[in-house]
C-alpha positions in Angstrom: -52.6 -83.9 152.0 -55.6 -84.3 149.6 -57.6 -81.1 148.5 -60.3 -80.3 151.0 -63.8 -80.8 148.9 -66.7 -78.7 150.0 -69.9 -80.8 151.3 -73.0 -79.9 149.9 -74.7 -76.7 151.4 -71.0 -75.5 152.2 -71.3 -71.5 151.9 -68.6 -69.8 149.3 -68.7 -67.0 151.4 -66.6 -69.0 154.1 -63.5 -69.2 151.8 -62.6 -65.4 151.5 -62.2 -65.2 155.1 -60.0 -68.2 155.0 -57.7 -66.5 152.7 -57.8 -63.4 154.5 -56.6 -65.4 158.1 -53.7 -66.1 155.8 -52.9 -62.6 154.2 -53.6 -60.7 157.4 -50.7 -62.6 158.9 -48.2 -62.4 156.1 -48.9 -59.0 155.4 -46.9 -58.4 158.7 -44.0 -58.1 156.2 -44.6 -54.5 155.5 -44.2 -53.8 159.5 -40.7 -55.2 159.5 -39.3 -51.9 160.0 -40.9 -51.7 163.5 -38.0 -54.2 164.4 -35.0 -52.3 162.6 -34.3 -49.7 165.4 -34.4 -52.1 168.4 -32.4 -54.4 166.2 -29.8 -52.0 165.3 -29.1 -50.6 168.8 -29.3 -54.4 170.6 -26.8 -56.0 167.9 -25.0 -52.9 166.8 -26.3 -52.9 163.3 -26.3 -50.4 160.4 -29.4 -49.5 158.6 -28.5 -51.4 155.5 -27.8 -54.4 157.8 -31.5 -54.2 159.7 -33.1 -54.2 156.3 -31.7 -57.6 155.1 -34.4 -59.7 156.5 -37.1 -58.0 155.0 -35.1 -57.8 151.6 -34.4 -61.4 151.6 -37.8 -62.3 152.0 -39.3 -60.1 149.7 -37.1 -61.7 147.0 -37.8 -65.3 148.6 -41.7 -64.3 148.1 -41.1 -63.9 144.3 -38.7 -66.9 143.9 -40.9 -69.4 146.3 -44.2 -68.1 144.5 -42.5 -68.7 141.1 -41.1 -71.9 141.6 -43.5 -73.6 144.0 -47.0 -72.4 141.9 -47.1 -75.2 139.9 -46.8 -77.7 143.4 -49.3 -75.1 145.0 -51.9 -75.8 142.1 -51.5 -79.9 142.4 -51.8 -80.0 146.2 -54.3 -77.6 146.7 -55.2 -74.7 149.1 -54.7 -76.4 152.5 -51.7 -78.3 151.8 -50.1 -74.4 150.5 -51.2 -72.9 153.6 -50.1 -75.4 155.8 -46.7 -75.0 154.3 -47.1 -71.3 154.7 -48.2 -71.5 158.0 -45.0 -73.7 159.2 -42.5 -71.3 157.2 -43.9 -68.2 158.2 -43.9 -69.3 161.8 -40.8 -71.0 161.9 -39.2 -67.9 160.8 -40.2 -66.0 163.8 -39.0 -69.0 165.9 -35.9 -69.0 164.5 -35.2 -65.3 164.6 -36.1 -65.6 168.6 -33.5 -68.1 168.9 -31.0 -65.8 167.1 -32.2 -62.6 168.8 -31.6 -64.4 172.3 -28.1 -65.9 171.3 -27.2 -62.5 169.6 -26.8 -64.6 166.2 -27.9 -62.2 163.6 -27.6 -64.5 160.9 -30.0 -66.8 162.4 -32.4 -63.8 162.5 -31.6 -63.0 158.3 -31.9 -66.9 157.8 -35.0 -67.5 159.6 -37.2 -64.2 158.8 -36.0 -63.8 155.4 -35.1 -67.3 154.0 -37.4 -69.5 155.8 -40.5 -66.9 156.5 -39.8 -65.3 152.7 -41.1 -68.9 151.5 -43.8 -68.8 153.7 -44.6 -65.4 152.2 -44.8 -66.5 148.4 -46.2 -69.8 149.2 -48.9 -68.1 151.4 -49.8 -65.3 149.2 -50.5 -67.7 146.0 -52.1 -70.5 147.9 -55.8 -68.9 148.2 -55.7 -67.3 144.6 -56.8 -70.1 142.4 -59.4 -71.4 145.1 -61.0 -67.9 145.4 -61.2 -67.6 141.3 -63.0 -71.3 141.4 -65.5 -70.3 144.1 -66.2 -66.8 142.3 -66.0 -67.3 138.6 -68.7 -64.5 138.4 -66.7 -62.1 140.7 -63.0 -63.0 140.2 -61.9 -59.5 140.7 -63.9 -59.0 143.7 -63.0 -62.3 145.5 -59.3 -61.8 144.9 -59.3 -58.1 146.1 -60.7 -59.3 149.6 -57.9 -61.6 150.1 -55.1 -59.4 148.9 -56.7 -56.5 150.9 -55.3 -58.6 153.7 -51.8 -58.5 152.7 -52.1 -54.7 152.3 -54.0 -54.6 155.6 -51.7 -56.6 157.7 -49.0 -54.1 158.5 -51.9 -51.8 160.0 -52.4 -54.6 162.7 -49.1 -55.8 163.1 -47.3 -52.3 163.4 -49.0 -51.0 166.7 -49.2 -54.5 167.7 -45.3 -55.1 167.3 -44.5 -51.7 168.8 -46.7 -52.1 171.8 -44.8 -55.7 172.4 -41.4 -54.0 172.4 -42.6 -51.6 174.9 -43.8 -54.2 177.0 -40.8 -56.6 176.8 -38.3 -54.1 176.1 -35.9 -53.4 173.4 -32.7 -55.5 174.1 -32.2 -58.7 172.3 -34.2 -60.6 175.2 -37.0 -58.3 174.4 -36.7 -58.9 171.0 -36.4 -62.6 171.2 -39.8 -62.5 173.2 -41.5 -60.3 170.8 -40.7 -62.7 167.7 -41.4 -65.8 169.9 -45.2 -64.3 170.4 -45.4 -63.3 166.9 -44.2 -67.3 165.8 -46.9 -68.5 168.1 -49.7 -66.2 167.5 -49.7 -66.2 164.0 -49.6 -70.0 163.8 -52.9 -70.2 165.5 -54.4 -67.3 163.2 -53.3 -68.9 160.3 -54.6 -72.6 161.1 -58.1 -71.0 161.1 -57.4 -70.4 157.1 -56.2 -74.1 157.2 -58.9 -75.4 158.7 -61.9 -73.2 156.9 -60.7 -73.5 153.3 -62.8 -75.9 150.8 -62.5 -76.3 146.8 -65.6 -76.4 145.2 -67.2 -79.8 144.6 -68.2 -79.1 141.0 -67.1 -76.9 138.1 -70.1 -74.6 138.9 -70.0 -73.6 142.4 -73.4 -72.0 142.4 -76.4 -72.3 139.9 -76.3 -68.4 138.6 -72.5 -68.6 138.1 -70.7 -69.4 134.9 -68.6 -72.6 135.2 -64.8 -72.2 136.0 -63.8 -74.2 133.0 -65.5 -71.6 130.8 -63.1 -70.3 128.3 -59.6 -70.7 127.3 -57.6 -73.2 129.6 -53.8 -72.7 129.5 -51.2 -74.8 131.3 -48.3 -72.3 133.5 -45.8 -74.0 131.1 -47.7 -72.8 127.9 -48.6 -69.3 129.7 -45.0 -68.4 129.7 -44.4 -68.8 126.2 -47.2 -66.3 125.3 -46.5 -62.7 124.5 -49.7 -61.7 126.8 -47.8 -63.4 129.9 -45.1 -60.7 129.2 -47.1 -57.7 128.2 -48.9 -58.4 131.8 -45.5 -58.8 133.8 -44.4 -55.6 132.5 -48.0 -54.0 133.2 -47.7 -55.3 136.7 -44.2 -54.3 137.3 -44.5 -50.8 135.8 -47.3 -50.2 137.9 -45.5 -51.6 141.1 -42.5 -49.5 140.5 -44.4 -46.3 140.2 -46.4 -47.1 143.7 -43.5 -48.1 145.7 -41.1 -45.7 144.7 -43.4 -43.1 146.6 -44.5 -45.8 149.5 -40.8 -46.4 150.2 -39.9 -42.8 150.8 -43.1 -41.4 151.5 -42.1 -39.7 154.7 -39.0 -37.8 153.7 -40.3 -37.0 149.9 -43.3 -34.9 151.8 -41.4 -33.4 154.4 -38.6 -32.3 151.6 -41.5 -31.2 149.2 -42.6 -28.9 151.5 -39.7 -27.9 153.4 -39.2 -24.6 152.1 -42.8 -23.6 152.6 -44.4 -21.4 155.3 -46.0 -24.6 156.6 -43.5 -27.5 156.7 -44.3 -31.0 157.1 -43.8 -32.3 160.9 -42.1 -35.8 161.5 -45.6 -36.7 163.0 -47.5 -35.4 159.9 -45.3 -37.5 157.6 -46.0 -40.3 160.0 -49.6 -39.7 159.5 -49.2 -39.5 155.7 -47.8 -42.9 155.4 -50.7 -44.4 157.4 -53.0 -42.9 155.0 -51.0 -44.4 152.1 -51.2 -47.7 153.5 -55.1 -47.1 153.8 -55.4 -46.1 150.6 -53.4 -49.1 149.4 -55.3 -51.3 151.1 -58.5 -49.7 150.0 -57.3 -49.8 146.4 -57.1 -53.7 146.8 -61.1 -54.2 147.2 -62.4 -51.2 145.5 -60.6 -51.1 142.3 -60.4 -54.8 142.1 -64.4 -55.1 142.8 -64.7 -52.3 140.1 -63.0 -54.3 137.3 -65.6 -56.9 137.6 -68.2 -54.3 136.0 -65.8 -52.7 133.6 -63.3 -55.3 132.4 -59.6 -55.8 133.1 -58.2 -54.1 130.5 -60.2 -51.1 131.3 -59.6 -50.8 135.0 -55.7 -51.1 134.1 -56.1 -48.2 131.5 -57.2 -46.3 134.6 -54.4 -47.4 136.9 -51.7 -46.3 134.4 -53.1 -43.7 132.2 -54.9 -41.5 135.6 -51.5 -42.6 137.4 -49.3 -41.0 134.7 -51.7 -37.8 135.4 -51.3 -37.9 139.3 -47.9 -37.9 138.8 -47.4 -35.2 136.1 -50.0 -33.1 138.7 -47.4 -33.6 141.4 -44.4 -32.5 139.2 -46.3 -29.6 137.9 -47.9 -28.0 141.1 -44.3 -28.5 143.2 -44.6 -27.1 146.9 -47.7 -24.8 145.8 -50.9 -27.3 147.4 -50.2 -29.4 150.0 -53.7 -31.1 149.7 -53.2 -31.6 146.0 -50.0 -33.3 146.7 -51.6 -35.6 149.2 -54.8 -36.5 147.0 -52.7 -37.5 144.0 -50.2 -39.7 146.3 -53.3 -41.6 147.6 -54.6 -42.0 144.3 -51.3 -43.3 142.9 -51.3 -45.8 146.1 -54.5 -46.9 145.7 -53.9 -47.7 141.8 -50.7 -49.5 143.4 -52.8 -51.9 145.4 -55.7 -52.3 143.0 -52.8 -53.6 140.5 -51.8 -56.3 142.7 -55.5 -57.3 143.6 -56.7 -57.3 140.0 -53.9 -58.9 138.1 -55.0 -62.6 139.0 -58.6 -62.1 137.5 -56.7 -60.7 134.4 -54.6 -64.1 134.1 -58.3 -66.0 134.8 -59.4 -63.8 131.9 -56.4 -64.6 129.6 -55.5 -68.0 130.4 -58.4 -69.7 132.3 -58.6 -71.6 135.7 -56.5 -74.6 134.7 -53.3 -73.4 136.6 -54.1 -69.7 137.2 -52.2 -69.9 140.5 -48.9 -71.3 139.3 -49.3 -68.6 136.6 -49.8 -66.0 139.1 -47.1 -67.4 141.0 -44.7 -66.8 138.1 -45.8 -63.2 137.4 -44.9 -62.4 141.1 -41.1 -62.0 139.5 -42.5 -58.7 138.6 -43.0 -57.5 142.0 -39.4 -58.6 143.0 -38.1 -56.7 140.3 -40.2 -53.5 140.9 -39.2 -53.9 144.5 -35.5 -53.2 143.5 -36.1 -50.7 140.7 -38.6 -48.4 142.5 -37.0 -47.4 145.5 -33.5 -47.5 143.4 -34.7 -44.8 140.9 -36.2 -42.6 143.6 -33.3 -42.6 146.0 -30.5 -42.7 143.5 -32.1 -39.8 141.7 -33.0 -37.9 144.8 -29.1 -38.5 146.1 -27.9 -37.0 142.8 -30.2 -34.0 143.0 -28.8 -33.6 146.8 -25.3 -33.6 145.8 -26.0 -31.1 142.9 -27.2 -28.6 145.7 -30.9 -29.0 144.7 -33.8 -29.0 147.4 -37.4 -29.2 147.8 -39.3 -30.5 145.2 -36.6 -30.4 142.5 -35.1 -33.4 144.5 -37.7 -35.4 143.0 -38.5 -33.9 139.5 -36.4 -36.3 137.6 -37.9 -39.2 139.5 -41.3 -38.0 138.7 -40.7 -37.8 135.0 -39.1 -41.3 135.0 -42.2 -42.8 136.9 -44.4 -41.1 134.2 -42.5 -42.7 131.6 -42.7 -46.1 133.2 -46.5 -45.7 133.5 -46.8 -44.7 129.7 -44.7 -47.9 128.9 -46.8 -50.2 131.0 -50.5 -48.3 129.5 -48.6 -49.2 125.7 -48.2 -52.9 126.9 -51.9 -52.9 128.3 -53.0 -52.0 124.9 -51.2 -54.7 123.3 -52.7 -57.4 125.0 -55.0 -59.7 123.1 -56.7 -63.3 123.6 -54.4 -66.0 124.0 -54.2 -68.0 120.5 -55.7 -71.0 120.6 -52.8 -73.2 120.0 -51.6 -72.2 123.5 -55.1 -73.9 125.0 -55.5 -77.2 126.5 -57.3 -79.6 124.6 -60.9 -79.4 125.0 -62.8 -82.2 126.9 -64.4 -84.5 124.4 -61.5 -84.8 122.0 -59.4 -87.6 122.2 -56.3 -85.5 123.8 -59.1 -84.2 126.0 -60.2 -87.6 127.1 -56.6 -88.7 127.8 -55.6 -85.6 129.7 -58.9 -85.8 132.1 -58.3 -89.6 132.6 -54.8 -88.5 133.8 -56.3 -85.9 136.1 -58.9 -88.0 137.6 -56.1 -90.9 138.3 -54.0 -88.0 139.8 -56.7 -86.9 142.1 -57.8 -90.3 143.0 -54.2 -90.9 143.9 -54.1 -87.8 146.1 -57.3 -88.7 147.5 -56.2 -92.1 148.7 
């Protein structure tokens, strides 16, 4: 499948909706918890077992993004979105078969393994293309797309719950719900496949800089630079700090204010979780767009430095102020989303647009690591504190201090980021090596177009 080149007069503002169609769909992953109670009841599963499809899906997201990034860069966004569509929708269809026949392993394999590949390929599919269309505003462009991943659950969660209520929560009802999800997401993601285009030239608009401006570094060279691993550390620390709160938000706010005169009800805790999701989504577009104005390094100083202060505020206040607790948590989650959305533009600044999608895919292994690390820290420490007889804010004091420490580590790593040494750059056009490379690229593109 050849990369779809935009015809003359094609508006670049049609590309973000294409990316949103894919990211809003695969963002359903964050709403997996809706299926957990019905699955546990219908198939007699434990909580740990019912989490397996989601956990495997996140692991496959990181692995497929890391190992498939170069292929995505070579084949283009339409090919990548098509693969994501097939895998993500097939994952639901296999899960429907698994639920109908009460074969839980088929749900784990379908949603987790096959669907997880769709998550990873779909997540990175529009990033490189968006940066090439918007070299003047890369933060805003990737923020729009990655905001969709954060917002997908806001749509999927009530939709899935309503579907289960209509079809029933036995295995047949769950199978129908999975079936409708697979077919609906296939149609919706097709809009992205049909709409996406790559720019016809290196300068998509007259007033924007050429996408080939600045250093151009291959994915293979990028992973050999300290800049890549410093950014990996920055992303991992920022995500670990955010996901630690996100994963345990409801019980955390309930525990914090359990001994006060106004404890938090289950309904209010659910509302708190919804607010965090909204902050996560808003941070992706808001902070990422801000990075176009103040620079990527400065915005990460805010994420990590102010984030550490917000954790310190929660730790020092304890259960004395519910509004400040909520406000600090919302700020932290907005930084969590902003960190995801800004990192593609940070990579573009350091490594150029040459293989930025592939480099982004490799960097997402930091997400997989943080997805295990953050919840593990918060849950393990809280369990140990509870066994020690502690309650209220004391359950989370150690975790909060650990999170502050992690953010400080990320802050220092961000400060150490410097421009990539020219020895890692691809040969510039005009040099003999550059000429050879261009000719090779031309031959490859002609071959793919044939």
